[in-house]
N, C-alpha and C positions, 0 to 999 in steps of 0.2 A: 949749727948756724955759724957762718964766718963773720969776721969782724966788720967787713964792709956792709953786709946786709943788716947787721945790728945797728950800725951807725945810721943807715938810711931810715930805719924804723924809728929810731930815737928822734931824728930830725923831723920826721913827719909829725910825731906826737908833740914836739915842741912848737911846731908851726901852728898846730890846731889850738894849743893852749894860748898862744899869743893872740891868735885871731879871736878866740872866745873871750879873752880878757878885754880886747879892744872893742867888742860888740860888732865886729865885722862878720857878716855871714858869708859862708862859702857859697860862691855863685854856682848854681847848678842849672843845667839846661832843662827847662820844663817843656813838657808837651802841652801846647795849648789845647783846651777842651771846650768845645762848643756844645752846650746841652742840646739834645734832640728836641725838636718842637713837640708839643703835646699832640697826642693822637686825637685828631678831630674826626668824628663820624659825619660824613656828608651824605645827607639823604637826597638822592637824585629823584625820588618820587615826589609828586605834588602832595602837599599835606592833605589828609582826608578832610573832605568838606564837612563842616559842622552841620548838624541837622538844624533846620530853621524853626524847630518846635520841640517841646519836651514831651508832648503827648498828642496822639492822633485819634480824634473822635469823629473823623469826617464821614464815617459810614452811618452815622446816626443823624436823624432829622430833628430829634428832640433830646436835649441834654438836661439832666437833673443834677442836683448837688452831689449825688453819688459818683457821677462821671468826673467830677472835679476833685475827688478825694486824692490827697497826696500832692496836689499842686501847691506851690508856695508863691510868695510874692514875686511878681515879675516873670513868672513862667509863661511860655507860649503854648497855646492850644490850637491845633489845626482843626478847622471845622469846614463843612461843606457849605456852599452858598445857600442862603435861606434857612439855615439852622435856627431852630427856636429853643428858648431856654425857659425852664420853670422860674418863677419869681425868686426862689431861694438861690438857684444857680446864678441868676443874673446879679443878685446882691453879692455873692461870693466873688464873682468876676470883678466887680467894681472895687470891693474892699481889698482884694489881693493884687489889684492892678494886673490881672492876667491879660496878656495880649492875645487877641484872636487872629490867627493866620488863616485866611480863606483859601481853601484848596482850589487850585485851578482845574477846570473841567478837563478830563482826560480825553473826552471825545467831542467831536464837533456836532454830531447828530446821531440821535438814537432812532433806529429805523423800525422799531416795533412799538406796539401800543399795549400789548398784554403779555404776561408771562405766567406760565404754570410753574410752580415752585415746589420742590419736595426734597426730602432727605431721610436717611435712617438715623439711628442714634449717634453714629460716628460723625455725621455731617450736620447734626441739629444746630450746633452753635454757629457754624458758618452760615447755615440757611437763615437764621435769624438776622445776622448782620447783613447778608445780601438782601433780605426783604426790606430792611431799613434803607439800604442804599437805593433800591429800586423805587421805593416810595418817594424818596427825595427827588427822583427823576420824573415823577409824575406818572408812572406806569400803573396799569391795572394789574393786580396780582391775585392769583388763585393759589392759596397755600394748601397743599395736600399732605402736610405733616412730614415727619412726626413732630410732636410737640413737647418732647422731653428727651433726656439722655437715657431713658430706659430702653433696653435692648428690643429691637424690632427686626423684621425681615425686610431688607432693602427692595426685593421685587414688588412688594405691596405698594410702596410709595413711588418707586420708579414707574411702575405700571400705571398708576393713577395719573401721573404727569404725562406720560406718553399717550395715554388714551385721550386726554384733553387736547393735546396737539393733533393727534390723529383725527379727531372729530371736529377740528376747527374751533374749539372753544378757547384756544389761546394761540397767539402767533408763534411763540417759541416756548420751550421748556428748559428749566435748569434743575439739575438733580445733584445732590452732594452726598457721597458716602465716604468711606475711608480711602479708597483708591480711585473711584470713579469708573472702574472697569465693569463691575457687576451690574451697575445701573445702566451703563451703555448697552450691555448685552440684553438686558431686559427690555429696554425702550425700543431697541431695534426689532423686536418681535411684532410691533404694532404697525398696521398698514400706514404707509406714507411717512413714517418716522425715520429720520436719518440722524442718529445720535452719535456724537463724537466726544470721546474723553480727551480733554485738552489740559496740558500742564504748563502752557506758555501762551502769551499773546500771539506769537507767530502761528502756533497751531490753531488758535481760535479764529484768527483771520483766514487762514487757509481752509479750515473746515467750512466756513461760510462762503467764501469767495469761489473756491474750487469745487466744493462738494455739496453745497446747498444744505448744510446741516441745520436742522430746526430744533434740536435738543442738545444742550451742553451738559456734560457730566464732569464733575469736579471731585478731586480727592482731598479731603481735609488733611490727610497725612502726607500729601505731596507738595502742597504750596502753603505759604503764609496767607493770612487773610488779605493782606494788601495785594499780594499777587493774584489771589482769586478774584478780587474786585476788579483788578485791571483786565483779567481774562474775560470777566463778564462784560465789561464795558466794550471791549474789542469785539466780542461776539455780537453784541446788540447793535454795533455801529458799522458792521460790514455786511455786504450783501452779494448774492450771486448775480453778476452783471454781464460777463462776457459770453458770447454765443457758444464758443467752443466748450466752455464749462457747462452751460445749460444743456448742450447736446449730450454730454457724458452723464449728467445727472438724470436726464430723461431715460437713458439706458438702465440706470439703477432702478428707476420706477417701473420700467418694462419687466425687469427680472422679478421685482416685488409682486407685480400683478400676475405674472406667469405661475408663480408658486403659491398663490393664494386662491386659485380657482377651485 
């Protein structure tokens, strides 16, 4: 190392010592830093609409204290118009301040007066709920079973419903099994029966309006109870009205008669 370079290094050290002793900080160029804004999640979707009730018992025309089990103070209970309560149920509603939310009718007009109803073991629970619902609508019901979840053969009960419709003992029929297909096949073997397996309100309306269906089959494994009740209401409030559809249904009837001679 030469003399001049040593002298420069010594001078630098001396300057630093003097500045440190005087409390003067060496000025350095700092890069300004602006913190990034927090990452905010923006949900462009509308918030999910809250349910207007905690429990739905609108398929029942009579509610007991068991139907209120688990409801707490201030809960909302959806009921159908004209629902009746046992005395104990009514007391619980008052004591817990349970709010009753009346279900709006889903249909403007029911076009039938009587229904033949049936199910196998897979559709038993839905059948019971549908029966309560139909009773609340003031319809006459003929229940052809089954009456428990014990295994049975669906053709027996589907056949009984179809026969009632075929002989004019009921305006329409409703049958529930696991898928709705087997019962439809069975029912369609009876004279004058046009059974349709429907899994949506659109199909239910189409089966009535376009095809003149007089038996509805449902699959308990295909729809929720709420959906099934909506399908039932649509089926019962739609009719075959246009002449072009009536003409086509008449051709179905001609085929039916031809092969039953």
